[in-house]
C-alpha positions in Angstrom: 0.0 0.0 0.0 2.8 2.4 0.9 6.3 2.5 -0.6 8.2 3.1 2.6 6.6 0.3 4.7 7.4 2.2 7.8 5.5 4.6 10.1 5.1 7.5 10.2 3.4 8.0 6.8 3.0 11.5 5.5 0.9 12.3 2.4 0.8 15.9 1.1 -1.5 17.0 -1.8 0.1 17.8 -5.1 -1.2 21.4 -5.2 0.3 22.1 -1.8 3.6 20.6 -2.9 3.5 22.9 -6.0 3.1 26.0 -3.8 5.9 24.9 -1.5 8.2 24.2 -4.4 7.5 27.6 -6.0 8.1 29.4 -2.6 11.4 27.6 -2.0 12.5 28.3 -5.6 11.8 32.0 -5.1 13.6 32.1 -1.8 16.6 30.2 -3.2 16.8 32.6 -6.1 16.7 35.7 -3.8 19.4 34.0 -1.6 21.6 33.3 -4.6 21.3 36.9 -5.8 22.2 38.1 -2.4 25.2 35.8 -2.3 26.3 36.8 -5.8 26.3 40.4 -4.8 28.2 39.5 -1.7 30.8 37.6 -3.7 31.2 40.5 -6.1 31.6 43.0 -3.2 34.2 40.7 -1.5 36.2 40.1 -4.7 36.2 43.9 -5.4 37.5 44.5 -1.9 40.2 41.9 -2.4 41.3 43.5 -5.7 41.5 46.9 -4.1 43.6 45.5 -1.3 45.9 43.8 -3.8 46.4 47.0 -5.9 47.2 49.1 -2.8 50.0 46.8 -1.7 53.3 48.5 -2.4 56.6 46.7 -2.0 58.9 48.8 0.1 62.7 48.5 -0.5 64.6 46.7 2.2 65.9 49.3 4.7 68.6 47.0 5.9 70.4 47.0 2.5 73.4 49.4 3.0 74.1 52.0 0.4 77.7 52.0 -0.9 79.1 55.4 -1.4 82.1 56.2 -3.6 85.3 57.0 -1.8 86.5 60.4 -2.6 88.3 63.2 -0.8 86.7 66.6 -0.4 87.7 69.0 -3.2 88.4 72.1 -0.9 91.0 70.1 1.1 93.0 69.4 -2.1 92.8 72.9 -3.3 94.0 74.3 0.1 96.9 71.9 0.1 98.0 72.8 -3.4 97.7 76.6 -2.7 99.8 76.4 0.5 102.4 74.2 -1.1 102.8 76.6 -4.1 103.2 79.6 -1.7 105.8 77.8 0.4 107.8 76.8 -2.7 107.7 80.3 -4.1 109.1 81.7 -0.8 111.8 79.0 -0.6 110.3 77.5 2.6 111.2 73.9 1.8 111.1 72.6 5.3 107.6 73.9 5.9 106.5 72.5 2.5 107.8 69.1 3.5 105.9 69.1 6.8 102.8 70.2 5.0 103.2 67.4 2.5 103.7 64.8 5.3 100.6 66.0 7.1 98.6 65.8 3.9 99.8 62.3 3.2 98.9 61.2 6.8 95.4 62.7 6.4 94.9 60.8 3.1 96.0 57.5 4.6 93.7 58.0 7.6 90.7 58.7 5.4 91.4 55.8 3.2 91.8 53.3 6.1 88.6 54.5 7.8 86.6 54.3 4.6 88.0 50.9 3.7 86.9 49.4 7.0 83.4 50.9 6.6 83.1 49.4 3.1 84.3 46.0 4.3 81.6 46.0 7.0 79.0 47.0 4.5 80.1 44.2 2.1 79.8 41.7 4.9 76.3 42.8 5.7 75.3 42.6 2.1 76.7 39.1 1.7 74.9 37.9 4.9 71.6 39.3 3.8 71.9 37.7 0.4 72.7 34.4 2.0 69.6 34.6 4.2 67.5 35.4 1.2 68.9 32.5 -0.8 68.1 30.0 2.1 64.6 31.3 2.6 63.8 31.7 -1.1 61.4 29.0 -2.6 62.0 27.5 -6.0 60.2 29.0 -9.0 57.9 26.0 -9.3 56.8 26.3 -5.7 56.2 30.0 -6.1 54.1 29.4 -9.2 52.1 26.7 -7.4 51.5 28.9 -4.5 50.4 31.7 -6.8 47.9 29.4 -8.5 46.5 28.2 -5.2 46.1 31.7 -3.7 42.7 32.4 -5.4 41.4 29.0 -4.2 42.6 29.8 -0.7 40.9 33.2 -0.8 37.7 31.6 -2.1 37.8 29.0 0.7 38.2 31.7 3.3 35.4 33.7 1.8 33.1 30.6 1.7 34.0 29.5 5.2 33.4 32.9 6.7 30.9 34.1 4.2 28.2 35.1 6.6 30.5 37.3 8.7 32.2 38.7 5.7 29.0 39.5 3.9 27.5 41.1 7.0 30.5 43.3 7.4 30.8 44.3 3.7 27.3 44.1 2.3 24.1 45.1 4.1 21.0 43.2 3.2 19.4 44.7 0.1 15.9 46.2 1.0 14.6 45.0 -2.4 15.5 41.4 -1.5 13.6 41.8 1.9 10.6 43.2 0.1 10.7 40.4 -2.5 10.8 37.7 0.2 7.8 39.4 2.0 5.8 39.4 -1.3 6.7 35.7 -1.8 5.4 34.9 1.7 2.2 36.8 1.2 1.6 35.2 -2.1 2.2 31.7 -0.6 -0.3 32.5 2.2 -2.9 33.5 -0.4 -2.5 30.4 -2.4 -2.7 28.2 0.7 -5.9 29.9 1.8 -7.3 29.2 -1.7 -6.4 25.6 -1.4 -7.9 25.3 2.1 -11.1 27.0 0.8 -11.5 24.3 -1.8 -10.8 21.5 0.7 -13.5 19.0 1.8 -15.4 20.1 4.8 -16.2 17.9 7.9 -19.8 17.2 9.0 -21.2 19.2 11.8 -22.0 16.2 13.9 -20.3 13.9 16.4 -18.3 11.0 15.1 -19.7 7.5 15.9 -16.5 5.6 15.4 -15.0 3.7 18.3 -12.4 5.7 20.2 -8.9 4.3 20.1 -7.0 3.4 23.3 -4.5 6.2 22.9 -6.6 9.0 21.5 -7.5 10.8 24.7 -3.9 10.3 25.8 -2.5 11.9 22.6 -5.1 14.7 22.5 -3.7 16.2 25.7 -0.2 16.0 24.2 -1.3 17.8 21.1 -2.8 20.7 23.0 0.2 20.9 25.2 2.9 20.8 22.5 1.1 22.4 19.6 -0.8 25.4 21.0 -0.5 27.3 17.6 -2.6 24.6 15.9 -6.3 24.0 16.3 -6.8 20.3 17.2 -10.1 18.4 17.4 -10.7 14.7 18.1 -13.2 12.5 16.2 -14.3 14.5 13.1 -16.7 12.7 10.6 -16.7 13.2 6.8 -19.3 12.1 4.3 -18.3 9.5 1.7 -19.6 10.4 -1.7 -22.2 7.8 -2.9 -22.3 6.0 0.5 -24.1 6.3 3.8 -20.9 5.4 5.7 -18.6 8.0 7.2 -14.9 8.5 7.4 -13.8 9.7 10.8 -10.5 11.5 11.6 -8.8 10.4 14.8 -7.6 14.0 15.0 -7.9 17.1 12.9 -5.1 19.8 13.1 -5.7 23.1 11.4 -3.4 26.1 11.0 -5.7 29.1 11.9 -4.1 31.7 9.5 -4.1 29.7 6.3 -6.7 27.0 7.0 -4.4 24.2 6.0 -5.6 21.0 7.8 -4.2 17.6 8.5 -5.8 14.3 9.2 -3.8 12.6 12.0 -4.4 8.9 12.4 -3.3 6.3 14.9 -3.0 2.8 13.5 -3.4 -0.3 15.7 -2.2 -3.7 14.4 -5.4 -5.4 15.5 -8.9 -4.5 16.9 -9.4 -4.3 20.6 -13.1 -3.9 20.9 -15.4 -6.2 22.9 -16.8 -8.2 20.0 -14.0 -8.1 17.5 -10.8 -8.5 19.6 -7.9 -9.8 17.6 -9.0 -9.0 14.1 -6.0 -7.6 12.0 -6.3 -3.9 11.3 -4.5 -1.2 9.2 -2.4 -3.9 7.3 -0.3 -2.7 4.4 -1.6 -5.6 2.2 -5.1 -4.2 2.4 -6.4 -1.3 0.2 -8.9 0.0 2.8 -6.5 2.6 4.2 -5.2 3.4 0.8 -8.7 4.4 -0.4 -9.2 6.5 2.7 -5.9 8.3 2.2 -6.8 9.1 -1.4 -10.1 10.6 -0.3 -8.4 13.1 2.0 -5.4 13.9 -0.2 -7.6 14.6 -3.2 -9.7 16.8 -0.9 -6.6 19.0 -0.2 -5.9 17.5 3.3 -2.5 16.4 4.6 -2.5 12.9 5.9 -0.2 11.9 8.8 -0.4 8.3 10.1 1.4 7.1 13.2 1.7 3.6 14.7 0.0 3.3 18.0 3.3 2.2 19.5 4.8 5.5 18.5 2.0 7.5 20.1 2.3 5.5 23.3 6.1 5.6 23.6 7.1 8.8 21.7 4.2 11.3 22.0 6.5 14.3 22.0 8.4 13.1 19.0 5.1 12.7 17.1 4.1 16.2 18.0 7.5 17.4 16.8 7.0 15.7 13.4 3.5 17.4 13.0 5.0 20.8 13.9 7.8 20.3 11.3 5.3 19.4 8.6 3.2 22.5 9.2 6.3 24.7 9.5 7.5 23.4 6.1 4.1 23.8 4.4 3.3 27.2 5.9 6.9 28.5 5.7 6.9 29.5 9.4 9.7 28.0 11.4 8.3 29.4 14.6 5.7 26.5 14.7 8.5 23.9 15.3 10.8 26.2 17.3 9.5 25.1 20.8 10.0 21.4 20.0 13.5 21.5 18.4 15.1 20.1 21.5 12.8 17.0 21.5 14.2 13.8 20.0 13.3 12.7 16.5 10.6 10.1 15.9 11.9 6.5 15.6 10.3 4.6 12.7 8.1 1.5 13.2 7.7 -1.1 10.6 4.3 -1.7 9.1 2.6 -5.0 9.5 0.6 -7.3 7.2 -2.3 -9.5 8.0 -0.1 -12.4 9.1 2.1 -10.3 11.4 -1.0 -8.6 12.9 -2.5 -12.0 13.7 0.6 -13.0 15.5 0.7 -9.8 17.5 -2.9 -10.3 18.6 -2.1 -13.9 19.7 0.7 -12.6 22.0 -1.3 -9.5 23.1 1.5 -7.3 21.7 -0.4 -4.0 22.1 -0.5 -4.2 25.9 3.3 -4.5 26.0 3.8 -0.9 25.0 0.4 0.5 26.2 1.3 -0.5 29.7 4.5 1.7 29.5 2.2 4.7 28.8 -0.1 3.8 31.7 -2.9 2.6 29.4 -4.7 -0.7 29.8 -6.3 -2.4 26.8 -9.5 -3.6 28.5 -11.9 -6.1 26.9 -14.5 -8.5 28.3 -14.7 -11.2 25.7 -12.3 -14.1 25.8 -11.5 -17.1 23.7 -14.2 -19.3 25.3 -16.8 -16.6 24.8 -16.0 -16.2 21.2 -16.2 -20.0 20.6 -19.6 -19.8 22.3 -21.1 -17.6 19.6 -19.4 -19.5 16.8 -21.8 -20.7 14.1 -22.6 -24.4 14.1 -21.7 -26.2 10.8 -24.6 -27.2 8.6 -25.4 -30.9 8.2 
């Protein structure tokens, strides 16, 4: 009957799925436009930073100056020497020449030591650069990977980078608001065309866990309108379909039929008869009735309701939040654990469950007793006699 063969079973009408898909596509497009603008802004910022980088010369590199004597000193020496020779002062001229030679030797020695120290520093700096310099292939590889590294940094910290460099465009916000309003209008139109329940009390037998789960629905899902036991007219038949629970979103009118499936019947006169088996089309026809009538169908196994009521409510909230597009519906239940699946049963498995009274094993954990008055001997008492 169902493809997944596990509970819970969620069926959403096609027209609601179309509205959800259109809304998600519009929101994704707006998000992509926003991210593209953010990437452009970030790339522009990076390019501006790269163009403003200036390579400063190394201040540690010494400047070698050419060794030269000062011109006024030479002219003064020559003038004095010429005057002394002209006046025949040879002794004084000799002393002056000796002093000038001493001066030249001193200047040459001092400047030679300075140049040697500068050369040593230059050689040391060049040696350090040679040791730390990477091969050309490594430099090319690093240059090729640099854009990827920048993109990785941008993608990793995109939210922070975008928030600091690009404010949210008001046009995008306005577009998202229009999408949300349009979605709400379309959902209201769908709910208007949905099948309507009868204004009468349901006559179906109440399940063992329905009262128990109704209190959980009202406790965990206050934003939804929940009602137990709602009848629906079947076209061309005097029989009635009855929802175990009806959950309605007040603003849009989107409704869900919530069902609790037991593996076998527990009433007084039909205890042990297999029920809700996947090899039977009875539930399939019922599901089609509600889905074609623009209702969401959510079916749980009774075992899930008894042992995981909060997780069942969390799933219902998540479905409505996804359909309506309002995450606030599921926000209060986000800390609850997710619902564990339960395998569906067929007629043979349900018969074995009834033989071992399997329902009572999990109902007792929830404080529920599956009471019934008929036993095997009483059922044999009313068994039809064979004809002779």
